[in-house]
The first five atom37 places (N, CA, C, CB, O) and aatype in JSON, in Angstrom:
{
  "aatype": [12, 2, 1, 11, 11, 11, 9, 2, 5, 9, 10, 11, 11, 11, 9, 11, 11, 5, 2, 15, 11, 10, 8, 15, 15, 2, 11, 14, 11, 18, 9, 15, 11, 15, 6, 1, 0, 11, 12, 6, 5, 6, 0, 0, 5, 19, 6, 3, 19, 5, 0, 3, 6, 2, 0, 16, 3, 16, 19, 16, 3, 0, 16, 14, 15, 5, 5, 11, 6, 3],
  "atom_mask": [
    [1, 1, 1, 1, 1],
    [1, 1, 1, 1, 1],
    [1, 1, 1, 1, 1],
    [1, 1, 1, 1, 1],
    [1, 1, 1, 1, 1],
    [1, 1, 1, 1, 1],
    [1, 1, 1, 1, 1],
    [1, 1, 1, 1, 1],
    [1, 1, 1, 1, 1],
    [1, 1, 1, 1, 1],
    [1, 1, 1, 1, 1],
    [1, 1, 1, 1, 1],
    [1, 1, 1, 1, 1],
    [1, 1, 1, 1, 1],
    [1, 1, 1, 1, 1],
    [1, 1, 1, 1, 1],
    [1, 1, 1, 1, 1],
    [1, 1, 1, 1, 1],
    [1, 1, 1, 1, 1],
    [1, 1, 1, 1, 1],
    [1, 1, 1, 1, 1],
    [1, 1, 1, 1, 1],
    [1, 1, 1, 1, 1],
    [1, 1, 1, 1, 1],
    [1, 1, 1, 1, 1],
    [1, 1, 1, 1, 1],
    [1, 1, 1, 1, 1],
    [1, 1, 1, 1, 1],
    [1, 1, 1, 1, 1],
    [1, 1, 1, 1, 1],
    [1, 1, 1, 1, 1],
    [1, 1, 1, 1, 1],
    [1, 1, 1, 1, 1],
    [1, 1, 1, 1, 1],
    [1, 1, 1, 1, 1],
    [1, 1, 1, 1, 1],
    [1, 1, 1, 1, 1],
    [1, 1, 1, 1, 1],
    [1, 1, 1, 1, 1],
    [1, 1, 1, 1, 1],
    [1, 1, 1, 1, 1],
    [1, 1, 1, 1, 1],
    [1, 1, 1, 1, 1],
    [1, 1, 1, 1, 1],
    [1, 1, 1, 1, 1],
    [1, 1, 1, 1, 1],
    [1, 1, 1, 1, 1],
    [1, 1, 1, 1, 1],
    [1, 1, 1, 1, 1],
    [1, 1, 1, 1, 1],
    [1, 1, 1, 1, 1],
    [1, 1, 1, 1, 1],
    [1, 1, 1, 1, 1],
    [1, 1, 1, 1, 1],
    [1, 1, 1, 1, 1],
    [1, 1, 1, 1, 1],
    [1, 1, 1, 1, 1],
    [1, 1, 1, 1, 1],
    [1, 1, 1, 1, 1],
    [1, 1, 1, 1, 1],
    [1, 1, 1, 1, 1],
    [1, 1, 1, 1, 1],
    [1, 1, 1, 1, 1],
    [1, 1, 1, 1, 1],
    [1, 1, 1, 1, 1],
    [1, 1, 1, 1, 1],
    [1, 1, 1, 1, 1],
    [1, 1, 1, 1, 1],
    [1, 1, 1, 1, 1],
    [1, 1, 1, 1, 1]
  ],
  "atom_positions": [
    [[121.23, 0.54, 17.47], [120.97, -0.27, 16.55], [120.79, 0.47, 15.08], [119.82, -1.0, 17.03], [120.99, -0.18, 14.06]],
    [[120.41, 1.82, 15.03], [120.38, 2.51, 13.98], [121.74, 2.59, 13.23], [119.87, 3.7, 14.33], [121.8, 2.31, 12.03]],
    [[122.95, 3.0, 14.01], [124.17, 3.19, 13.78], [124.9, 1.96, 13.13], [124.7, 3.6, 14.95], [125.77, 2.14, 12.27]],
    [[124.53, 0.71, 13.56], [124.76, -0.57, 13.07], [124.12, -0.88, 11.55], [124.18, -1.51, 14.13], [124.68, -1.32, 10.54]],
    [[122.84, -0.52, 11.78], [122.24, -0.75, 10.63], [122.9, -0.09, 9.35], [120.93, -0.36, 10.81], [123.43, -0.7, 8.43]],
    [[122.74, 1.43, 9.48], [123.5, 2.39, 8.63], [124.75, 1.91, 8.12], [123.78, 3.6, 9.35], [124.89, 1.84, 6.9]],
    [[125.75, 1.54, 8.95], [127.03, 1.1, 8.73], [126.83, -0.5, 7.73], [127.8, 0.95, 10.39], [127.61, -0.67, 6.79]],
    [[126.05, -1.28, 7.97], [125.81, -2.45, 7.14], [125.39, -2.11, 5.87], [124.87, -3.31, 7.68], [125.83, -2.74, 4.91]],
    [[124.55, -1.16, 5.72], [123.92, -0.55, 4.63], [125.22, 0.16, 3.77], [122.71, 0.56, 5.2], [125.22, 0.16, 2.54]],
    [[125.95, 0.56, 4.31], [127.07, 1.49, 3.7], [128.15, 0.38, 2.92], [127.95, 2.51, 5.09], [128.64, 0.55, 1.81]],
    [[128.34, -0.72, 3.76], [129.33, -1.78, 3.47], [128.62, -2.74, 2.44], [129.8, -2.57, 4.86], [129.32, -3.33, 1.62]],
    [[127.16, -2.92, 2.45], [126.88, -3.77, 1.61], [126.66, -2.94, 0.32], [125.81, -4.59, 2.08], [126.88, -3.48, -0.77]],
    [[126.26, -1.73, 0.38], [126.49, -0.79, -1.07], [127.61, -0.81, -1.61], [126.33, 0.61, -1.0], [127.64, -0.68, -2.84]],
    [[128.72, -0.96, -0.93], [130.21, -1.1, -1.53], [130.35, -2.18, -2.23], [131.29, -1.16, -0.57], [130.87, -2.11, -3.35]],
    [[129.91, -3.4, -1.7], [130.26, -4.81, -2.12], [129.48, -4.85, -3.43], [129.81, -6.05, -1.0], [129.99, -5.06, -4.53]],
    [[127.92, -4.57, -3.14], [127.39, -4.32, -4.41], [128.18, -3.78, -5.72], [126.45, -3.47, -4.13], [128.38, -4.41, -6.76]],
    [[128.55, -2.58, -5.42], [129.3, -1.85, -6.47], [130.5, -2.48, -7.11], [129.73, -0.63, -5.92], [130.8, -2.37, -8.3]],
    [[131.25, -3.25, -6.04], [132.46, -3.83, -6.64], [132.12, -5.14, -7.2], [133.61, -3.95, -5.65], [133.0, -5.6, -7.92]],
    [[130.94, -5.97, -7.05], [130.44, -7.1, -7.61], [129.94, -6.69, -9.13], [129.29, -7.69, -6.67], [130.26, -7.3, -10.15]],
    [[129.14, -5.59, -9.08], [128.83, -5.07, -10.47], [129.87, -4.82, -11.37], [128.16, -3.9, -10.41], [129.69, -5.19, -12.53]],
    [[131.04, -4.21, -11.03], [131.92, -3.93, -11.98], [132.85, -5.19, -12.37], [132.69, -2.77, -11.52], [133.59, -5.2, -13.36]],
    [[132.72, -6.11, -11.58], [133.2, -7.57, -11.83], [132.79, -8.34, -13.17], [132.67, -8.43, -10.68], [133.46, -9.05, -13.93]],
    [[131.35, -7.91, -13.19], [130.46, -8.85, -14.18], [130.28, -7.84, -15.1], [128.98, -9.55, -13.63], [129.86, -6.76, -14.69]],
    [[130.56, -8.03, -16.46], [130.46, -7.48, -17.53], [129.19, -7.9, -18.09], [131.52, -7.7, -18.28], [128.74, -9.01, -17.85]],
    [[128.49, -6.88, -18.97], [127.21, -6.95, -19.38], [127.22, -7.67, -20.77], [126.59, -5.55, -19.4], [128.13, -7.51, -21.58]],
    [[126.22, -8.41, -20.97], [126.2, -9.13, -22.37], [125.51, -8.15, -23.55], [125.26, -10.61, -22.22], [125.24, -8.5, -24.7]],
    [[125.34, -7.04, -23.06], [124.55, -6.34, -23.96], [125.5, -5.41, -25.09], [123.56, -5.44, -23.05], [126.48, -4.76, -24.73]],
    [[125.06, -5.47, -26.36], [126.27, -4.81, -26.96], [126.35, -3.44, -26.79], [126.36, -5.04, -28.33], [125.42, -2.84, -26.25]],
    [[127.43, -2.8, -27.21], [127.67, -1.16, -27.23], [126.95, -0.74, -28.14], [129.07, -0.59, -27.5], [126.86, -1.19, -29.28]],
    [[126.24, 0.37, -27.56], [125.27, 1.15, -28.44], [126.14, 1.85, -29.73], [124.48, 2.39, -27.46], [127.28, 2.31, -29.59]],
    [[125.4, 1.84, -30.97], [126.22, 2.32, -32.15], [125.04, 3.35, -32.49], [126.71, 1.06, -33.46], [123.89, 2.95, -32.65]],
    [[125.4, 4.74, -32.58], [124.35, 5.63, -32.82], [124.25, 5.38, -34.37], [124.64, 7.2, -32.32], [125.04, 4.76, -35.09]],
    [[122.99, 6.07, -34.72], [122.25, 5.82, -36.21], [123.27, 6.28, -37.32], [120.71, 6.79, -36.42], [123.43, 5.73, -38.41]],
    [[124.03, 7.51, -36.8], [124.93, 8.0, -37.9], [126.26, 7.14, -38.24], [125.38, 9.42, -37.51], [126.84, 7.15, -39.32]],
    [[126.65, 6.31, -37.0], [127.61, 5.29, -37.24], [127.12, 4.13, -38.07], [128.09, 4.8, -35.97], [127.86, 3.68, -38.95]],
    [[125.82, 3.57, -37.83], [125.4, 2.55, -38.74], [125.26, 2.89, -39.99], [124.3, 2.02, -38.42], [125.52, 2.04, -40.84]],
    [[124.87, 4.12, -40.36], [124.78, 4.57, -41.88], [125.97, 4.35, -42.36], [124.4, 6.03, -42.18], [126.07, 3.66, -43.37]],
    [[127.04, 4.84, -41.78], [128.57, 4.93, -42.25], [128.93, 3.48, -42.27], [129.63, 5.84, -41.21], [129.68, 3.07, -43.16]],
    [[128.58, 2.9, -41.59], [129.01, 1.41, -41.59], [128.46, 0.52, -42.81], [128.49, 0.74, -40.23], [129.12, -0.39, -43.31]],
    [[127.26, 0.86, -43.2], [126.47, 0.2, -44.04], [126.96, 0.96, -45.42], [124.86, 0.28, -43.62], [126.97, 0.26, -46.43]],
    [[127.35, 2.26, -45.52], [127.82, 2.68, -46.49], [129.36, 2.17, -47.08], [127.7, 3.89, -46.22], [129.7, 2.08, -48.26]],
    [[130.09, 1.89, -45.94], [131.45, 1.5, -46.16], [131.28, -0.42, -46.61], [132.46, 1.94, -44.49], [132.07, -1.1, -47.27]],
    [[130.31, -0.73, -46.12], [130.01, -2.25, -46.42], [129.51, -2.4, -48.07], [128.67, -2.83, -45.27], [129.84, -3.34, -48.79]],
    [[128.6, -1.21, -48.49], [128.23, -1.37, -49.69], [129.37, -0.95, -50.69], [127.02, -0.68, -49.85], [129.35, -1.43, -51.83]],
    [[130.27, -0.16, -50.35], [131.27, 0.44, -51.2], [132.47, -0.73, -51.34], [131.82, 1.93, -50.51], [133.3, -0.67, -52.24]],
    [[132.46, -1.86, -50.28], [133.51, -2.85, -50.25], [132.79, -4.02, -51.17], [133.95, -3.33, -48.59], [133.49, -4.83, -51.78]],
    [[131.29, -4.07, -51.24], [130.9, -5.05, -52.05], [130.79, -4.62, -53.47], [129.72, -5.58, -51.58], [130.81, -5.46, -54.37]],
    [[130.65, -3.12, -53.76], [130.87, -2.77, -55.27], [132.16, -3.17, -55.54], [130.71, -1.27, -55.67], [132.41, -3.8, -56.57]],
    [[133.03, -2.86, -54.69], [134.89, -3.01, -55.14], [134.78, -4.37, -55.66], [136.31, -2.94, -53.63], [134.9, -4.63, -56.86]],
    [[134.55, -5.27, -54.74], [134.43, -6.87, -54.93], [133.85, -7.17, -56.13], [133.59, -7.61, -53.86], [134.53, -7.77, -56.96]],
    [[132.56, -6.82, -56.41], [131.95, -7.17, -57.46], [132.8, -6.73, -58.75], [130.61, -6.62, -57.37], [133.04, -7.54, -59.65]],
    [[133.31, -5.2, -58.79], [134.03, -4.89, -59.98], [135.14, -5.87, -60.09], [134.55, -3.46, -59.99], [135.41, -6.28, -61.22]],
    [[135.78, -6.29, -59.13], [137.34, -6.9, -59.24], [136.82, -8.24, -59.83], [138.38, -7.08, -57.58], [137.58, -8.62, -60.72]],
    [[135.74, -9.12, -59.62], [135.24, -10.23, -60.14], [134.75, -10.04, -61.51], [134.27, -10.7, -59.32], [134.96, -10.92, -62.34]],
    [[134.01, -8.77, -61.88], [133.89, -8.7, -63.33], [135.26, -8.43, -64.22], [132.89, -7.58, -63.6], [135.36, -8.73, -65.41]],
    [[136.09, -7.95, -63.58], [137.48, -7.78, -64.34], [138.21, -9.07, -64.51], [138.45, -6.8, -63.55], [138.94, -9.37, -65.45]],
    [[137.91, -9.76, -63.51], [138.83, -11.17, -63.65], [137.96, -12.14, -64.38], [139.31, -11.91, -62.1], [138.58, -13.17, -64.66]],
    [[136.92, -12.13, -64.7], [135.96, -13.03, -65.51], [136.17, -12.44, -67.02], [134.24, -12.92, -64.93], [136.09, -13.21, -67.99]],
    [[136.46, -10.97, -67.2], [136.77, -10.73, -68.47], [138.05, -11.06, -68.95], [136.58, -9.55, -68.69], [138.19, -11.66, -70.02]],
    [[139.32, -10.61, -67.99], [140.55, -11.32, -68.32], [140.6, -12.62, -68.76], [141.28, -11.34, -67.35], [141.19, -12.98, -69.78]],
    [[139.85, -13.5, -67.82], [139.83, -14.84, -67.97], [139.36, -15.47, -69.51], [138.94, -15.29, -66.86], [139.82, -16.42, -70.14]],
    [[138.23, -14.53, -69.84], [137.78, -14.96, -71.12], [138.5, -14.57, -72.27], [136.56, -14.59, -71.31], [138.31, -15.12, -73.35]],
    [[139.37, -13.6, -72.1], [140.21, -13.22, -73.35], [141.37, -14.13, -73.6], [140.76, -11.79, -73.22], [141.68, -14.27, -74.78]],
    [[142.11, -14.81, -72.65], [142.95, -15.7, -73.26], [142.52, -17.05, -73.78], [143.86, -15.88, -72.46], [143.28, -17.72, -74.48]],
    [[141.16, -17.5, -73.38], [140.57, -18.73, -73.91], [139.98, -18.21, -75.46], [139.28, -19.37, -72.77], [139.78, -19.08, -76.31]],
    [[139.74, -16.98, -75.72], [139.29, -16.74, -77.0], [140.48, -16.46, -77.87], [138.31, -15.65, -77.03], [140.42, -16.58, -79.09]],
    [[141.69, -16.04, -77.17], [142.99, -16.06, -77.82], [143.36, -17.47, -78.47], [144.06, -15.64, -76.79], [143.51, -17.62, -79.68]],
    [[143.48, -18.43, -77.57], [143.65, -19.83, -77.89], [142.68, -20.55, -78.94], [143.56, -20.52, -76.65], [143.06, -21.54, -79.56]],
    [[141.69, -20.12, -79.07], [140.52, -20.81, -80.15], [140.94, -20.19, -81.39], [138.75, -20.42, -79.85], [141.01, -20.89, -82.39]],
    [[141.24, -18.85, -81.42], [141.78, -18.43, -82.83], [142.89, -19.03, -83.5], [142.13, -17.17, -82.8], [143.23, -18.62, -84.61]]
  ]
}
């Protein structure tokens, strides 16, 4: 009986491992604190660049209208 039980335990363990590999976790991948800081810094830089571009667009849009009024 012990031999059968041990064999069954081993086989069940193998099946359990195979099933666990098939099902992926819904848990998001871990991102270290330094990586999160880098990502935030890059996002802030992108926002600054976009804000600067929008500011220059409004300035260039304003100058032709002022020229037409003169």
